[in-house]
VOKOL-340178 format. One line per 10 residues: for each residue x, y, z of C-alpha. Coordinates in steps of 0.2 Angstrom, whole numbers. Layout:
% VOKOL-340178
X Y Z ~ ...
This chain:
% VOKOL-340178
0 0 0 ~ 7 17 -5 ~ 12 29 9 ~ 0 43 11 ~ 5 62 11 ~ -3 74 23 ~ -11 86 10 ~ -27 94 6 ~ -31 83 -9 ~ -26 67 -1
-14 61 -15 ~ -1 47 -13 ~ 18 49 -14 ~ 17 39 -30 ~ 4 50 -38 ~ 14 65 -33 ~ 30 58 -41 ~ 19 55 -57 ~ 13 73 -57 ~ 31 80 -55
36 70 -70 ~ 24 79 -81 ~ 34 95 -79 ~ 21 104 -69 ~ 29 118 -60 ~ 28 118 -41 ~ 29 133 -31 ~ 33 136 -12 ~ 22 149 -2 ~ 32 164 -6
32 160 -25 ~ 13 157 -25 ~ 10 173 -15 ~ 20 183 -28 ~ 12 174 -43 ~ -6 179 -35 ~ 0 196 -30 ~ -6 194 -13 ~ 4 194 4 ~ 11 179 12
-2 181 26 ~ -16 182 14 ~ -10 166 5 ~ -9 157 22 ~ -27 162 27 ~ -34 158 10 ~ -25 141 10 ~ -31 136 28 ~ -49 142 23 ~ -48 130 7
-49 144 -5 ~ -32 140 -13 ~ -28 122 -19 ~ -12 116 -11 ~ -2 100 -7 ~ 6 98 10 ~ 23 90 9 ~ 29 87 27 ~ 26 104 35 ~ 27 114 20
13 119 7 ~ 16 117 -11 ~ 6 125 -25 ~ 4 120 -44 ~ 6 135 -56 ~ -8 128 -67 ~ -20 127 -52 ~ -16 145 -47 ~ -18 150 -65 ~ -35 142 -65
-40 151 -49 ~ -35 168 -56 ~ -45 165 -72 ~ -60 160 -62 ~ -59 176 -52 ~ -58 186 -68 ~ -73 177 -75 ~ -83 181 -59 ~ -79 199 -60 ~ -83 200 -78
-100 192 -75 ~ -103 203 -60 ~ -102 190 -47
């Protein structure tokens, strides 16, 4: 049985390794905050509230650039629609 990683999406170590092989770009908290143009404190709050998808590796959060891009696009669509 694969070892479980403590993360918001409950993925296995094997699945995590598969994802990294697909050349997906992982970010640490500082990089993610810079990418989203928010403070590190806001990123932490939004992460703990489940507003930002993340993966927990040990005690550190990691973020996928593609997922953050989707979050930004959905925010922009909501503003355009008046939500």
